[in-house]
C-alpha positions in Angstrom: -6.1 -34.5 23.6 -2.9 -32.7 24.0 -2.8 -29.3 25.7 0.2 -27.2 24.7 1.4 -24.2 26.6 0.6 -20.9 24.8 3.8 -18.9 24.1 3.8 -15.3 23.4 5.2 -14.2 20.0 8.7 -12.7 20.2 8.9 -9.0 19.4 10.4 -8.4 16.0 14.1 -7.5 15.8 15.0 -4.0 14.6 15.9 -5.5 11.2 12.5 -7.1 10.9 10.8 -3.9 11.9 12.7 -2.0 9.2 11.7 -4.5 6.6 8.1 -4.3 7.7 8.2 -0.5 7.6 9.8 -0.5 4.1 7.2 -2.9 2.8 4.4 -0.7 4.2 6.1 2.3 2.6 6.3 0.5 -0.8 2.6 -0.4 -0.6 1.7 3.2 0.1 3.8 4.3 -2.8 2.1 1.8 -5.1 -1.3 3.0 -4.0 -0.3 6.6 -4.5 0.9 5.9 -8.1 -2.3 4.0 -8.8 -4.4 7.0 -7.5 -2.3 9.5 -9.5 -2.7 7.5 -12.7 -6.5 7.4 -12.1 -6.6 11.1 -11.4 -4.6 11.9 -14.6 -6.9 9.6 -16.6 -10.0 11.4 -15.3 -8.4 14.8 -16.0 -7.6 13.7 -19.5 -11.1 12.4 -20.1 -12.6 15.6 -18.9 -10.3 17.6 -21.1 -11.4 15.5 -24.1 -15.1 16.1 -23.3 -14.4 19.8 -23.1 -12.7 19.8 -26.5 -15.7 18.0 -28.1 -18.1 20.7 -27.1 
């Protein structure tokens, strides 16, 4: 059995931090677009129901 020394992970460079932040921002934007599309779809369906009555 080999025991290896545990090394701490190096902190990310400013460039890596920027990429990670941009990726998170892009994910939030995708989620916002998805939520907005769902909201508009529900609004449209409700409007259709109101027009039927």
